[in-house]
N, C-alpha and C positions, 0 to 999 in steps of 0.2 A: 693438407700439404704442411710441413713443417717449417716454422718461421724462425727467422733470426733474431737475437736481442736488437732492440732500437737505439739508434744513437740519439742523444738529446734533440729536440727540435731547435731550430734556428730562429731566435726571436728578432723580429723587425720593427723597430719603433723609431728609427730615426732617417732622415733625408739620405744620409751616405750608406746605411745599411738598405735600403729600399733600392738604391742604384745599383747596389751589389747584387742584390736579388734580381733587378731587370737584366743586369748584364749575364748572369746565369742562365736566365729563361732564354736569352736571345740563341744559346748554344743548345738547348735542348729540340727534340722533336716532338715531345709531348711532356705533359704536366698533369697532375690531377689537383682539381680545385674543390674547395668548400667555403661555405660561409656560416658565420654565427651573428644573428642579429639580435635585438632586445625588444621584441614586438610585447612581450609578456610583461615588460618592466618600464616602458615608456609610452608618453603619449604618442609621440612621431617615432615610429620604428627607423632604425639606422642601422648599417652593417657595422658590428663591432670588432671583428676579427675574420680574417681571410686566410685559409689554411691554403697551402700551395707544396705540394709535394713533387720532388722529381726522383729519380732512381737513386739518387745519393743522399738528399737532405729532405727535412720536412721543415717548412717554414711557417712561422706564425706570425702574419702582418697585422699589427695593432693599428687598427685604422682610426682608432680613437685619438692616439698620439700623433698620427700622422695627418697633417690638413691637406695634403696633396697626393693623390696617389696615381696621377697623370704617368709617372714610369711606367706603369703596368698596362697601358691602354695599347701599346704597341703588341705586347702578349696577347691580350684577349682578341685583337682583330687580327693577328698575324695567320694567314691561311696554311701555312708552312709548318704550324705547330699545332699539335692536337691538343685540345684541352678536356680532360675526362672529369667528369661530374657522376654524381647520383643523384638522380632527380634535379635535372639542371633548371627546370622552369623558375623555381623561386629563387634560386641563387642570382640567376641571370636578371630577372625584374629588379633586384634588390640591387645589384651591382651597375644596372642600366639608371636606376632611379637616382641613386646617391652619386655616381660619378660619370654616367653616359657612356661607358663603356659599350663598344660594339664587338661582336662576337663571330667568329668563324673558325671552322673546323673543330667539331666537338665529338665526342663519344658519350652517350649517358648510358651509364649502366643499369638503369630502372627500365629505360626503352628496350634495351638488349634483352633484360630479363623478362619483361613482358611480352616480346616478340617469341621467346623460347617457350613461353608457357608457363614460366615459373609461377607457383601461386604465392609464396612468400617471397616479397620482394625487398622487405626492409634492409638496409645496409648492416645492422646488426645480424640480422638473419643469414644474410649471405657471406658475411664474414665467418660467421660460425660454420656454416655449410663448406666452405671451400678452404678457410686457413685456422680453422678451430681457435679462433679469436673471440673471447667475449668481450662485449662493450657495455660498460656500467650506464647504464641508462639514466642514473638518477642526475647526471649533469645537463641531460639532454634541455631542461627549461631552466638553466642558469641564467643569472644576470650578466650578461656577457659583455655589458657596458661598466660594468664595476671594476676597478682597478685595485690592488693587483689581482690577477689571477691566481688561483692557487695551482700548485704542481698537479693535483687530480684534474682541474679543468684543462689546463694545458695538454695533459696526456691523453683526455678524451678526444680534445678538438684535433690533435694530430691524426688519431686512427680515422677520422673521417675521410682523410684525404691519402694517409699513408700506405694503404692496400688498394687503392684505386686502379693504378696502372696493372698490377699483377691481376685484379680481378677482371678488368677490361680485356685482358689476353685471354682469359679463360674463356669469358662469354664471346670474343670475337671467333676464337676456334668452334665453339658451338655453333654459332650462325653460319659459319662457312660448312659446317658438315651437314646442316640442314637446308643450305641454300636460301638463307634468310638474311645475308649481310647486305644484299643491295637494299632489301627493303628497309632494313635498319638505318642505313646510311642516308635513305630519304628522309626517315624521320628525324635524324640527328640534324638534318640540314635545317628542316622546319624550325626544331628547337632552338637554333641559334637567333631566332628573332624574339625580342623582348615583346611581354604583352602590353597592358596600359601603363607599365614602369611605375606605378603605385601602390598596386597591391590592393587598392581599394575600388569598389564598385562607384561607376559615376551617378548611381541613383542617389536620391535623397536618403538621410539617415534612416528616417521612419521607414522607408521602402525596403530597406534591408534588414528589418526585423520581422521575423518568423511570427506570424499570428495579427500582425497588421491588418489584413485582410477582413478582420471580424469586427472591426471597430466602425463605429458609424462616422460620417463626416466632421462631427464636432469633436467626436474623440480623437481623430486624426489630427486635427487642428492642436488639440491639447498634447499629442503625442509629439507632435513637431516642434512644439517650444521646449518640452522636456527634454528632447534630444538635444537641441541647441543648449539649453542649460546645462546638462551632463556635459557635453562636449568642451564648453567653456570651463569647468570646475576640471576635468580631467587634464586641460591643456595647463592650467595654473598649478596643478598638482606633478604635472608630468609623468602622468601614470595611464594605463590603457583604460578607455572607458567601462570596461565590464569590472573592474576595479573600483569604479565609484559607485556604480548601481546596475544591476543585470537587466537585459533586456526584458525578462520577464516581469520584474518590477516595474519597468516602464510602462509595459501594456498595464498592469495591474492601476497604476497611477491615473492613466490615460482613460481606463473603464470607470473607475470610481470616483474621479476628481476631487479627491479629499480637500478641505478646506481648512483645517488645523493641525497642529503637531500630533495630537493624540489619533487621529484620522491617518496620518501619514502611517504610524506605527500599526493602526488596523491594517493598512494596505499590505504591510509585510516590511517596511523598513526598520532596521534596528535602531536603537535609542541614538547610538553613535552616528548612523547617518542622518537621524534626522536633527541632532545637535549640530553637525557639520554642514548639511547641505539641505537642511528641511525649508528654510527661508527662501531660497533659490527656487527649489521644486513648487513651493507654494505659488510664489510671483510667475512662475512660467505656466502654471494651472491656470491662474487668473487670466492671464495674457491670452491663452489658448482659448479659454471660454468665451472671449469676446473678440477674437480676431476673426478675417473673413475665413469661411471654410475652405480647407485644404481639397484641391482637385485632384483626384486619382490619376495617375498615368496610366493611359488606356494601350495597351499593347495591341499590335494588330493580330487580328487572329487568321491563321492560315486558312486557306479555302479548303473546301473538301476534297478536292481533287489533290491538292499537296498532301493532305493528310492520309488519304489513300496511299499514294504514292511512298509517303513515310512508313506506313505500315508494313507495306509489302519488302521495302528496303531493311526494315528491323527484323522480319521475319527471316528473310534469306541471310542476313547478316549472323543472326543467332545461330542459324543451322552450320554456317560456315565456320564459324567461332568454335562450335562444338567439336567439330570435324578436325580442327587444327589444334586443340586444346588450349586455345588462349582466349582473353575477354572479347567481347564483341567490337570493342573500338580499335583494337589492333586491326582488324579486318577492313574497317572503314571509320576512320575518326569522325568525330561528330561534325565539324565544319563542312568535310567534304558529303557525309550522308544527308546535311540538310541542303547543301547546294544542290546535289542531283535532285533530291526529293522537290527543292521550289523549282527548279527547271524543266524537270521530266524529260530528258534527252530521248529520241526516239531512234537515234542511230548512234554507232560508235565514234564518228567523227566529233559530234556533239559533246557526247560521253568524255571523249578525250581531253576537251578544253577543260573540262571541269575537273578533271584528274591531272591536270598537267604537273602538279607536284608530286605526284606518285606514278612514275611509269610502272613500276614494278605491280602494284595492284591494279593499273589498268590492264597490264599485260596478263594477270592471271583471274581478274575478276570482270572484266568489262563484258563479255559475251552474258554470264550468268546476271550481272546486274541488269541489261537490257532485258534479259527474259523473265527476271523478276518484275520488273515494271510493266511487263506485257501480260503479265499473268492476270486471270479473273480474279476477282475479290470485293468484297465488300467494305465499307469502312468499319473500323473497329475503334473503342475507346482507347486513344492514345496520349501518352506523357510526351510532352516536347522537351522535357528536360534530360531524356537519355543522351 
């Protein structure tokens, strides 16, 4: 598709400019949205830029300069204005976390592309495929909290929303042609709900570090203190924790429990890290060595009957997905998969209750799901992470 030259984006950094944007959005039937955050450059991630595109303008909202973004709350909550996102989950979680926005009426181009069986769903790839537009990905990891932004950053940011409305129209037509629009709309509706709102797991920090399972209770106690020390340093420096010291190095320190600066270097820390953070980590190791032992969180293991049902459902889902040429979770999303496996419905009425958020899936798959659950089979090793 041939594209026209782009007009300069409209920069929004004052309350009066924000009001004009909000007034314009009230006249729209749809608008495209994206955000840029600073998770790679700050201890506490925040939304630093909001890109909003209508059919006439690309707006760049400077959420660093603006203290109050509530004029946009009506836009996001308005059920009569469609908000077009690409991979909405992250943006919605961030906007809800920072501003408390609620969302209604959404079109997610990633959800649409996955339902259509696209194997490559990155925005840059889709823009290249449909519009012959090349996006310079070098700005993807920019420090969006730093001002002023360069012309190149602004241009990169506006491209994340500029073509979304046109892309949305193409994908909607493909969904209609394949009788999949109803399914997509059900998933769009579920996507309007923010997750936990802070982007972080509720588990303790040490429980989120891959490899902690191999440590002894004493080593876990040391790891707990090391995590707290790293968090404090990262907060003081206002940088992500991984830019203080990596998870792998923390595991190494917890395992070896060094007692001197030289032993910290032997464990893998650089001279600069030892000079800047060494005393804090040595103190944390000493505290962890003498602290009460950490108690591991025990997750409840599913019963054998549920595991068997889960395996049957996964086998059926995989075959169905192969037939539709989509990923397995398009057929049955993980929460629905686990709810059905847990409750093990034996009739369509009970299954309909579990699938109430997706009438399309119930209509097309309910009988096959009941049949799969009733099939004979023996328990197989299964991963509950799928």
